[in-house]
N, C-alpha and C positions, 0 to 999 in steps of 0.2 A: 589479517596479518599476512597470509599467504599471497593475497592479491598484491599487497604493497611490495612484497619481496620480488614477485614476478615483474612488476613494473620497474623497480630499481635495477633489476638484472637485465632489463631490456627484452625479456621473453614475451611480454605482452604490453599493449598500449592501454592506457586507462579507458579510452573510448570503447575498447573491445570488451570491457567488463560490464556487460549489460545486465538487465534485470534477471536474467537466468543464473548469473553467477554471484551477484551481490544483492543484499537487501536495500534497494534504492528507494527513493521516494515514491516512484510509480508502483512498486510492489507492496509497499506498506500502506498506501492510501486506502485500499479496499479493506484491509484488516482493521485499520483505524475506524473506518465507517461502520463496519460490522460491530465493533466494540461499542461505538457510540449508539448504534441502534439498539443493542442489548441493554445498555444503561437506560436509554429513554423508555424502552418497553418496561423494564423493572420499576422505574420511577413512576410509571403511570398504570400500575396494577396489571401488568402483563399484556397490554394492548399490542396489536400487530403494528409493526413499523415497516415502512417501505424505504428503499434506497432510491434516490433519483439520479439517473445517469445523464451525462452531458452528451454532446455530439460525438466526441471522440471515445465514448465508452467509459469515461472516468466518473466515479461517484462525485456528485456535486452537492447533494442535500440528503438529509435523513428526515423523513416525514412520519408524523404520528397519525 
């Protein structure tokens, strides 16, 4: 809400509200991958699970 107010008041531009200030898709992708890995591990009796990273460092796959 604060971010929207600052944009409306002209104090900041939306493009300036990057991953450090708001929970954007880029910041939530890793958390989602970790949660998925935990679920897959539990579903398979506690096996180790690996996260597969792409060229830009983003999580692309969860491996059992």
